[in-house]
N, CA, C and O atoms as a Maestro MAE file, in Angstrom:
{
 s_m_m2io_version
 :::
 2.0.0
}

f_m_ct {
 s_m_title
 :::
 protein
 m_atom[256] {
  # First column is atom index #
  i_m_mmod_type
  r_m_x_coord
  r_m_y_coord
  r_m_z_coord
  i_m_residue_number
  s_m_chain_name
  s_m_pdb_residue_name
  s_m_pdb_atom_name
  i_m_atomic_number
  :::
  1 25 0.849 -1.164 0.000 1 A "MET " " N  " 7
  2 3 0.000 0.000 0.000 1 A "MET " " CA " 6
  3 2 0.907 1.243 0.000 1 A "MET " " C  " 6
  4 15 1.857 1.304 0.780 1 A "MET " " O  " 8
  5 25 0.633 2.213 -0.845 2 A "PRO " " N  " 7
  6 3 1.450 3.438 -0.854 2 A "PRO " " CA " 6
  7 2 1.372 4.179 0.487 2 A "PRO " " C  " 6
  8 15 0.407 4.032 1.236 2 A "PRO " " O  " 8
  9 25 2.407 4.975 0.772 3 A "LEU " " N  " 7
  10 3 2.534 5.664 2.049 3 A "LEU " " CA " 6
  11 2 1.296 6.481 2.398 3 A "LEU " " C  " 6
  12 15 0.768 6.341 3.501 3 A "LEU " " O  " 8
  13 25 0.825 7.318 1.502 4 A "LYS " " N  " 7
  14 3 -0.353 8.151 1.800 4 A "LYS " " CA " 6
  15 2 -1.580 7.296 2.084 4 A "LYS " " C  " 6
  16 15 -2.377 7.609 2.969 4 A "LYS " " O  " 8
  17 25 -1.722 6.230 1.335 5 A "GLU " " N  " 7
  18 3 -2.882 5.347 1.521 5 A "GLU " " CA " 6
  19 2 -2.807 4.633 2.872 5 A "GLU " " C  " 6
  20 15 -3.830 4.451 3.532 5 A "GLU " " O  " 8
  21 25 -1.609 4.228 3.284 6 A "ARG " " N  " 7
  22 3 -1.449 3.567 4.592 6 A "ARG " " CA " 6
  23 2 -1.827 4.529 5.709 6 A "ARG " " C  " 6
  24 15 -2.465 4.138 6.687 6 A "ARG " " O  " 8
  25 25 -1.430 5.792 5.558 7 A "GLY " " N  " 7
  26 3 -1.779 6.789 6.558 7 A "GLY " " CA " 6
  27 2 -3.276 6.956 6.698 7 A "GLY " " C  " 6
  28 15 -3.801 7.023 7.810 7 A "GLY " " O  " 8
  29 25 -3.962 7.024 5.572 8 A "ARG " " N  " 7
  30 3 -5.424 7.144 5.591 8 A "ARG " " CA " 6
  31 2 -6.064 5.863 6.131 8 A "ARG " " C  " 6
  32 15 -7.093 5.919 6.805 8 A "ARG " " O  " 8
  33 25 -5.467 4.728 5.841 9 A "ASN " " N  " 7
  34 3 -6.011 3.441 6.239 9 A "ASN " " CA " 6
  35 2 -6.066 3.287 7.763 9 A "ASN " " C  " 6
  36 15 -7.014 2.698 8.283 9 A "ASN " " O  " 8
  37 25 -5.077 3.800 8.478 10 A "VAL " " N  " 7
  38 3 -5.048 3.630 9.937 10 A "VAL " " CA " 6
  39 2 -5.666 4.802 10.690 10 A "VAL " " C  " 6
  40 15 -5.838 4.736 11.907 10 A "VAL " " O  " 8
  41 25 -6.003 5.881 9.971 11 A "ARG " " N  " 7
  42 3 -6.606 7.048 10.636 11 A "ARG " " CA " 6
  43 2 -7.902 6.617 11.319 11 A "ARG " " C  " 6
  44 15 -8.798 6.073 10.673 11 A "ARG " " O  " 8
  45 25 -7.997 6.858 12.601 12 A "GLY " " N  " 7
  46 3 -9.200 6.498 13.350 12 A "GLY " " CA " 6
  47 2 -9.268 5.037 13.756 12 A "GLY " " C  " 6
  48 15 -10.300 4.581 14.248 12 A "GLY " " O  " 8
  49 25 -8.179 4.292 13.557 13 A "ALA " " N  " 7
  50 3 -8.186 2.857 13.873 13 A "ALA " " CA " 6
  51 2 -8.082 2.588 15.369 13 A "ALA " " C  " 6
  52 15 -8.416 1.495 15.828 13 A "ALA " " O  " 8
  53 25 -7.618 3.582 16.138 14 A "PHE " " N  " 7
  54 3 -7.414 3.385 17.567 14 A "PHE " " CA " 6
  55 2 -8.316 4.311 18.369 14 A "PHE " " C  " 6
  56 15 -8.715 5.380 17.907 14 A "PHE " " O  " 8
  57 25 -8.619 3.875 19.563 15 A "GLU " " N  " 7
  58 3 -9.440 4.679 20.468 15 A "GLU " " CA " 6
  59 2 -8.801 4.620 21.847 15 A "GLU " " C  " 6
  60 15 -8.410 3.554 22.322 15 A "GLU " " O  " 8
  61 25 -8.705 5.762 22.469 16 A "GLY " " N  " 7
  62 3 -8.137 5.802 23.812 16 A "GLY " " CA " 6
  63 2 -9.239 5.944 24.848 16 A "GLY " " C  " 6
  64 15 -10.302 6.499 24.572 16 A "GLY " " O  " 8
  65 25 -8.974 5.439 26.031 17 A "ILE " " N  " 7
  66 3 -9.917 5.615 27.139 17 A "ILE " " CA " 6
  67 2 -9.146 6.115 28.345 17 A "ILE " " C  " 6
  68 15 -8.019 5.684 28.591 17 A "ILE " " O  " 8
  69 25 -9.734 6.999 29.076 18 A "GLY " " N  " 7
  70 3 -9.113 7.491 30.294 18 A "GLY " " CA " 6
  71 2 -8.069 8.552 30.042 18 A "GLY " " C  " 6
  72 15 -7.703 8.847 28.905 18 A "GLY " " O  " 8
  73 25 -7.601 9.116 31.141 19 A "ASP " " N  " 7
  74 3 -6.601 10.164 31.099 19 A "ASP " " CA " 6
  75 2 -5.243 9.556 31.399 19 A "ASP " " C  " 6
  76 15 -5.073 8.870 32.407 19 A "ASP " " O  " 8
  77 25 -4.283 9.804 30.532 20 A "LEU " " N  " 7
  78 3 -2.936 9.265 30.709 20 A "LEU " " CA " 6
  79 2 -1.964 10.339 31.183 20 A "LEU " " C  " 6
  80 15 -0.756 10.225 30.977 20 A "LEU " " O  " 8
  81 25 -2.489 11.368 31.811 21 A "ALA " " N  " 7
  82 3 -1.687 12.526 32.213 21 A "ALA " " CA " 6
  83 2 -0.391 12.109 32.903 21 A "ALA " " C  " 6
  84 15 -0.400 11.457 33.948 21 A "ALA " " O  " 8
  85 25 0.717 12.503 32.291 22 A "GLY " " N  " 7
  86 3 2.028 12.257 32.871 22 A "GLY " " CA " 6
  87 2 2.538 10.832 32.788 22 A "GLY " " C  " 6
  88 15 3.649 10.555 33.241 22 A "GLY " " O  " 8
  89 25 1.768 9.928 32.229 23 A "LYS " " N  " 7
  90 3 2.187 8.527 32.148 23 A "LYS " " CA " 6
  91 2 3.277 8.362 31.088 23 A "LYS " " C  " 6
  92 15 3.226 8.985 30.028 23 A "LYS " " O  " 8
  93 25 4.248 7.525 31.386 24 A "ARG " " N  " 7
  94 3 5.278 7.165 30.415 24 A "ARG " " CA " 6
  95 2 4.801 5.924 29.683 24 A "ARG " " C  " 6
  96 15 4.472 4.917 30.311 24 A "ARG " " O  " 8
  97 25 4.763 5.990 28.365 25 A "ILE " " N  " 7
  98 3 4.206 4.916 27.543 25 A "ILE " " CA " 6
  99 2 5.303 4.294 26.680 25 A "ILE " " C  " 6
  100 15 6.105 5.004 26.073 25 A "ILE " " O  " 8
  101 25 5.329 2.971 26.632 26 A "LEU " " N  " 7
  102 3 6.194 2.246 25.706 26 A "LEU " " CA " 6
  103 2 5.295 1.653 24.631 26 A "LEU " " C  " 6
  104 15 4.474 0.779 24.908 26 A "LEU " " O  " 8
  105 25 5.453 2.129 23.419 27 A "LEU " " N  " 7
  106 3 4.666 1.672 22.272 27 A "LEU " " CA " 6
  107 2 5.545 0.704 21.491 27 A "LEU " " C  " 6
  108 15 6.623 1.082 21.032 27 A "LEU " " O  " 8
  109 25 5.095 -0.551 21.333 28 A "VAL " " N  " 7
  110 3 5.906 -1.603 20.720 28 A "VAL " " CA " 6
  111 2 5.269 -2.056 19.413 28 A "VAL " " C  " 6
  112 15 4.062 -2.286 19.340 28 A "VAL " " O  " 8
  113 25 6.099 -2.179 18.390 29 A "ASP " " N  " 7
  114 3 5.644 -2.682 17.084 29 A "ASP " " CA " 6
  115 2 6.617 -3.769 16.640 29 A "ASP " " C  " 6
  116 15 7.831 -3.604 16.759 29 A "ASP " " O  " 8
  117 25 6.088 -4.876 16.129 30 A "ASP " " N  " 7
  118 3 6.979 -5.948 15.692 30 A "ASP " " CA " 6
  119 2 7.733 -5.567 14.423 30 A "ASP " " C  " 6
  120 15 8.952 -5.723 14.360 30 A "ASP " " O  " 8
  121 25 7.019 -5.065 13.402 31 A "VAL " " N  " 7
  122 3 7.649 -4.658 12.152 31 A "VAL " " CA " 6
  123 2 7.110 -3.291 11.741 31 A "VAL " " C  " 6
  124 15 5.905 -3.127 11.545 31 A "VAL " " O  " 8
  125 25 7.994 -2.320 11.613 32 A "MET " " N  " 7
  126 3 7.584 -0.993 11.155 32 A "MET " " CA " 6
  127 2 7.837 -0.902 9.655 32 A "MET " " C  " 6
  128 15 8.961 -1.082 9.185 32 A "MET " " O  " 8
  129 25 6.779 -0.622 8.921 33 A "THR " " N  " 7
  130 3 6.908 -0.483 7.472 33 A "THR " " CA " 6
  131 2 7.006 0.996 7.115 33 A "THR " " C  " 6
  132 15 8.069 1.463 6.708 33 A "THR " " O  " 8
  133 25 5.914 1.732 7.260 34 A "THR " " N  " 7
  134 3 5.924 3.163 6.943 34 A "THR " " CA " 6
  135 2 5.917 4.027 8.190 34 A "THR " " C  " 6
  136 15 6.229 5.216 8.117 34 A "THR " " O  " 8
  137 25 5.568 3.454 9.328 35 A "GLY " " N  " 7
  138 3 5.455 4.222 10.558 35 A "GLY " " CA " 6
  139 2 4.063 4.803 10.771 35 A "GLY " " C  " 6
  140 15 3.810 5.440 11.794 35 A "GLY " " O  " 8
  141 25 3.156 4.592 9.817 36 A "SER " " N  " 7
  142 3 1.803 5.147 9.901 36 A "SER " " CA " 6
  143 2 1.049 4.651 11.126 36 A "SER " " C  " 6
  144 15 0.366 5.431 11.789 36 A "SER " " O  " 8
  145 25 1.163 3.379 11.429 37 A "THR " " N  " 7
  146 3 0.460 2.814 12.578 37 A "THR " " CA " 6
  147 2 0.995 3.410 13.871 37 A "THR " " C  " 6
  148 15 0.223 3.774 14.758 37 A "THR " " O  " 8
  149 25 2.317 3.510 13.979 38 A "LEU " " N  " 7
  150 3 2.914 4.088 15.184 38 A "LEU " " CA " 6
  151 2 2.531 5.554 15.342 38 A "LEU " " C  " 6
  152 15 2.229 6.000 16.449 38 A "LEU " " O  " 8
  153 25 2.540 6.304 14.247 39 A "ARG " " N  " 7
  154 3 2.158 7.721 14.306 39 A "ARG " " CA " 6
  155 2 0.728 7.885 14.777 39 A "ARG " " C  " 6
  156 15 0.442 8.744 15.610 39 A "ARG " " O  " 8
  157 25 -0.172 7.072 14.254 40 A "GLU " " N  " 7
  158 3 -1.580 7.182 14.636 40 A "GLU " " CA " 6
  159 2 -1.781 6.776 16.094 40 A "GLU " " C  " 6
  160 15 -2.526 7.433 16.823 40 A "GLU " " O  " 8
  161 25 -1.128 5.708 16.521 41 A "ALA " " N  " 7
  162 3 -1.241 5.287 17.920 41 A "ALA " " CA " 6
  163 2 -0.689 6.368 18.851 41 A "ALA " " C  " 6
  164 15 -1.297 6.666 19.879 41 A "ALA " " O  " 8
  165 25 0.446 6.951 18.504 42 A "ALA " " N  " 7
  166 3 1.035 8.021 19.317 42 A "ALA " " CA " 6
  167 2 0.134 9.248 19.335 42 A "ALA " " C  " 6
  168 15 0.026 9.918 20.362 42 A "ALA " " O  " 8
  169 25 -0.505 9.547 18.231 43 A "ARG " " N  " 7
  170 3 -1.422 10.687 18.160 43 A "ARG " " CA " 6
  171 2 -2.562 10.516 19.163 43 A "ARG " " C  " 6
  172 15 -2.922 11.462 19.864 43 A "ARG " " O  " 8
  173 25 -3.121 9.323 19.231 44 A "ILE " " N  " 7
  174 3 -4.209 9.058 20.163 44 A "ILE " " CA " 6
  175 2 -3.712 9.136 21.604 44 A "ILE " " C  " 6
  176 15 -4.393 9.691 22.467 44 A "ILE " " O  " 8
  177 25 -2.536 8.585 21.865 45 A "LEU " " N  " 7
  178 3 -1.972 8.665 23.216 45 A "LEU " " CA " 6
  179 2 -1.767 10.121 23.628 45 A "LEU " " C  " 6
  180 15 -2.037 10.489 24.771 45 A "LEU " " O  " 8
  181 25 -1.292 10.941 22.704 46 A "GLU " " N  " 7
  182 3 -1.099 12.371 22.995 46 A "GLU " " CA " 6
  183 2 -2.435 13.066 23.262 46 A "GLU " " C  " 6
  184 15 -2.514 13.947 24.119 46 A "GLU " " O  " 8
  185 25 -3.479 12.679 22.538 47 A "LEU " " N  " 7
  186 3 -4.805 13.251 22.779 47 A "LEU " " CA " 6
  187 2 -5.300 12.953 24.188 47 A "LEU " " C  " 6
  188 15 -6.108 13.698 24.744 47 A "LEU " " O  " 8
  189 25 -4.809 11.860 24.758 48 A "HIS " " N  " 7
  190 3 -5.193 11.461 26.106 48 A "HIS " " CA " 6
  191 2 -4.130 11.858 27.126 48 A "HIS " " C  " 6
  192 15 -4.020 11.268 28.201 48 A "HIS " " O  " 8
  193 25 -3.355 12.871 26.760 49 A "ASN " " N  " 7
  194 3 -2.391 13.518 27.671 49 A "ASN " " CA " 6
  195 2 -1.224 12.656 28.122 49 A "ASN " " C  " 6
  196 15 -0.656 12.894 29.187 49 A "ASN " " O  " 8
  197 25 -0.856 11.653 27.321 50 A "ALA " " N  " 7
  198 3 0.305 10.844 27.688 50 A "ALA " " CA " 6
  199 2 1.522 11.745 27.846 50 A "ALA " " C  " 6
  200 15 1.682 12.725 27.120 50 A "ALA " " O  " 8
  201 25 2.367 11.406 28.792 51 A "GLY " " N  " 7
  202 3 3.595 12.162 29.003 51 A "GLY " " CA " 6
  203 2 4.607 11.801 27.935 51 A "GLY " " C  " 6
  204 15 4.488 12.228 26.786 51 A "GLY " " O  " 8
  205 25 5.586 11.027 28.307 52 A "GLU " " N  " 7
  206 3 6.642 10.598 27.388 52 A "GLU " " CA " 6
  207 2 6.201 9.335 26.650 52 A "GLU " " C  " 6
  208 15 5.740 8.376 27.269 52 A "GLU " " O  " 8
  209 25 6.346 9.342 25.323 53 A "ILE " " N  " 7
  210 3 6.020 8.160 24.510 53 A "ILE " " CA " 6
  211 2 7.314 7.672 23.879 53 A "ILE " " C  " 6
  212 15 7.962 8.398 23.125 53 A "ILE " " O  " 8
  213 25 7.685 6.433 24.196 54 A "THR " " N  " 7
  214 3 8.874 5.813 23.626 54 A "THR " " CA " 6
  215 2 8.413 4.698 22.692 54 A "THR " " C  " 6
  216 15 7.483 3.954 23.004 54 A "THR " " O  " 8
  217 25 9.076 4.594 21.543 55 A "VAL " " N  " 7
  218 3 8.715 3.577 20.552 55 A "VAL " " CA " 6
  219 2 9.835 2.552 20.461 55 A "VAL " " C  " 6
  220 15 11.010 2.904 20.356 55 A "VAL " " O  " 8
  221 25 9.454 1.266 20.504 56 A "ALA " " N  " 7
  222 3 10.404 0.174 20.313 56 A "ALA " " CA " 6
  223 2 9.944 -0.649 19.121 56 A "ALA " " C  " 6
  224 15 8.773 -1.016 19.031 56 A "ALA " " O  " 8
  225 25 10.851 -0.935 18.218 57 A "VAL " " N  " 7
  226 3 10.539 -1.681 16.991 57 A "VAL " " CA " 6
  227 2 11.515 -2.843 16.875 57 A "VAL " " C  " 6
  228 15 12.725 -2.657 17.009 57 A "VAL " " O  " 8
  229 25 10.990 -4.051 16.623 58 A "ALA " " N  " 7
  230 3 11.834 -5.233 16.480 58 A "ALA " " CA " 6
  231 2 12.526 -5.275 15.110 58 A "ALA " " C  " 6
  232 15 13.684 -5.679 15.003 58 A "ALA " " O  " 8
  233 25 11.802 -4.853 14.069 59 A "ALA " " N  " 7
  234 3 12.363 -4.886 12.712 59 A "ALA " " CA " 6
  235 2 11.795 -3.718 11.904 59 A "ALA " " C  " 6
  236 15 10.691 -3.238 12.157 59 A "ALA " " O  " 8
  237 25 12.581 -3.285 10.933 60 A "ARG " " N  " 7
  238 3 12.184 -2.175 10.069 60 A "ARG " " CA " 6
  239 2 12.198 -2.672 8.642 60 A "ARG " " C  " 6
  240 15 13.210 -3.203 8.184 60 A "ARG " " O  " 8
  241 25 11.077 -2.507 7.915 61 A "ALA " " N  " 7
  242 3 11.020 -2.893 6.512 61 A "ALA " " CA " 6
  243 2 11.842 -1.912 5.689 61 A "ALA " " C  " 6
  244 15 11.814 -0.708 5.944 61 A "ALA " " O  " 8
  245 25 12.564 -2.418 4.716 62 A "LEU " " N  " 7
  246 3 13.362 -1.564 3.837 62 A "LEU " " CA " 6
  247 2 12.492 -0.996 2.732 62 A "LEU " " C  " 6
  248 15 11.611 -1.675 2.204 62 A "LEU " " O  " 8
  249 25 12.750 0.260 2.389 63 A "ARG " " N  " 7
  250 3 12.047 0.876 1.263 63 A "ARG " " CA " 6
  251 2 12.831 0.583 -0.008 63 A "ARG " " C  " 6
  252 15 14.062 0.577 -0.004 63 A "ARG " " O  " 8
  253 25 12.116 0.345 -1.079 64 A "HIS " " N  " 7
  254 3 12.791 0.066 -2.361 64 A "HIS " " CA " 6
  255 2 12.801 1.280 -3.221 64 A "HIS " " C  " 6
  256 15 13.323 1.243 -4.335 64 A "HIS " " O  " 8
  :::
 }
 m_bond[255] {
  # First column is bond index #
  i_m_from
  i_m_to
  i_m_order
  :::
  1 1 2 1
  2 2 3 1
  3 3 4 2
  4 3 5 1
  5 5 6 1
  6 6 7 1
  7 7 8 2
  8 7 9 1
  9 9 10 1
  10 10 11 1
  11 11 12 2
  12 11 13 1
  13 13 14 1
  14 14 15 1
  15 15 16 2
  16 15 17 1
  17 17 18 1
  18 18 19 1
  19 19 20 2
  20 19 21 1
  21 21 22 1
  22 22 23 1
  23 23 24 2
  24 23 25 1
  25 25 26 1
  26 26 27 1
  27 27 28 2
  28 27 29 1
  29 29 30 1
  30 30 31 1
  31 31 32 2
  32 31 33 1
  33 33 34 1
  34 34 35 1
  35 35 36 2
  36 35 37 1
  37 37 38 1
  38 38 39 1
  39 39 40 2
  40 39 41 1
  41 41 42 1
  42 42 43 1
  43 43 44 2
  44 43 45 1
  45 45 46 1
  46 46 47 1
  47 47 48 2
  48 47 49 1
  49 49 50 1
  50 50 51 1
  51 51 52 2
  52 51 53 1
  53 53 54 1
  54 54 55 1
  55 55 56 2
  56 55 57 1
  57 57 58 1
  58 58 59 1
  59 59 60 2
  60 59 61 1
  61 61 62 1
  62 62 63 1
  63 63 64 2
  64 63 65 1
  65 65 66 1
  66 66 67 1
  67 67 68 2
  68 67 69 1
  69 69 70 1
  70 70 71 1
  71 71 72 2
  72 71 73 1
  73 73 74 1
  74 74 75 1
  75 75 76 2
  76 75 77 1
  77 77 78 1
  78 78 79 1
  79 79 80 2
  80 79 81 1
  81 81 82 1
  82 82 83 1
  83 83 84 2
  84 83 85 1
  85 85 86 1
  86 86 87 1
  87 87 88 2
  88 87 89 1
  89 89 90 1
  90 90 91 1
  91 91 92 2
  92 91 93 1
  93 93 94 1
  94 94 95 1
  95 95 96 2
  96 95 97 1
  97 97 98 1
  98 98 99 1
  99 99 100 2
  100 99 101 1
  101 101 102 1
  102 102 103 1
  103 103 104 2
  104 103 105 1
  105 105 106 1
  106 106 107 1
  107 107 108 2
  108 107 109 1
  109 109 110 1
  110 110 111 1
  111 111 112 2
  112 111 113 1
  113 113 114 1
  114 114 115 1
  115 115 116 2
  116 115 117 1
  117 117 118 1
  118 118 119 1
  119 119 120 2
  120 119 121 1
  121 121 122 1
  122 122 123 1
  123 123 124 2
  124 123 125 1
  125 125 126 1
  126 126 127 1
  127 127 128 2
  128 127 129 1
  129 129 130 1
  130 130 131 1
  131 131 132 2
  132 131 133 1
  133 133 134 1
  134 134 135 1
  135 135 136 2
  136 135 137 1
  137 137 138 1
  138 138 139 1
  139 139 140 2
  140 139 141 1
  141 141 142 1
  142 142 143 1
  143 143 144 2
  144 143 145 1
  145 145 146 1
  146 146 147 1
  147 147 148 2
  148 147 149 1
  149 149 150 1
  150 150 151 1
  151 151 152 2
  152 151 153 1
  153 153 154 1
  154 154 155 1
  155 155 156 2
  156 155 157 1
  157 157 158 1
  158 158 159 1
  159 159 160 2
  160 159 161 1
  161 161 162 1
  162 162 163 1
  163 163 164 2
  164 163 165 1
  165 165 166 1
  166 166 167 1
  167 167 168 2
  168 167 169 1
  169 169 170 1
  170 170 171 1
  171 171 172 2
  172 171 173 1
  173 173 174 1
  174 174 175 1
  175 175 176 2
  176 175 177 1
  177 177 178 1
  178 178 179 1
  179 179 180 2
  180 179 181 1
  181 181 182 1
  182 182 183 1
  183 183 184 2
  184 183 185 1
  185 185 186 1
  186 186 187 1
  187 187 188 2
  188 187 189 1
  189 189 190 1
  190 190 191 1
  191 191 192 2
  192 191 193 1
  193 193 194 1
  194 194 195 1
  195 195 196 2
  196 195 197 1
  197 197 198 1
  198 198 199 1
  199 199 200 2
  200 199 201 1
  201 201 202 1
  202 202 203 1
  203 203 204 2
  204 203 205 1
  205 205 206 1
  206 206 207 1
  207 207 208 2
  208 207 209 1
  209 209 210 1
  210 210 211 1
  211 211 212 2
  212 211 213 1
  213 213 214 1
  214 214 215 1
  215 215 216 2
  216 215 217 1
  217 217 218 1
  218 218 219 1
  219 219 220 2
  220 219 221 1
  221 221 222 1
  222 222 223 1
  223 223 224 2
  224 223 225 1
  225 225 226 1
  226 226 227 1
  227 227 228 2
  228 227 229 1
  229 229 230 1
  230 230 231 1
  231 231 232 2
  232 231 233 1
  233 233 234 1
  234 234 235 1
  235 235 236 2
  236 235 237 1
  237 237 238 1
  238 238 239 1
  239 239 240 2
  240 239 241 1
  241 241 242 1
  242 242 243 1
  243 243 244 2
  244 243 245 1
  245 245 246 1
  246 246 247 1
  247 247 248 2
  248 247 249 1
  249 249 250 1
  250 250 251 1
  251 251 252 2
  252 251 253 1
  253 253 254 1
  254 254 255 1
  255 255 256 2
  :::
 }
}
């Protein structure tokens, strides 16, 4: 899926509940392709007042 399409595909895919004010969050992804999923998940966490968001990725897909 092209980068722009992947971004649109995950928009609104996540929902947050509760207030995460000041919480430190570790966001884990097994394989990062474009980063769209991580960006959208982090966006939702920020909307819920998450403090520090750290991302850990096991593997990164190569772009051709």
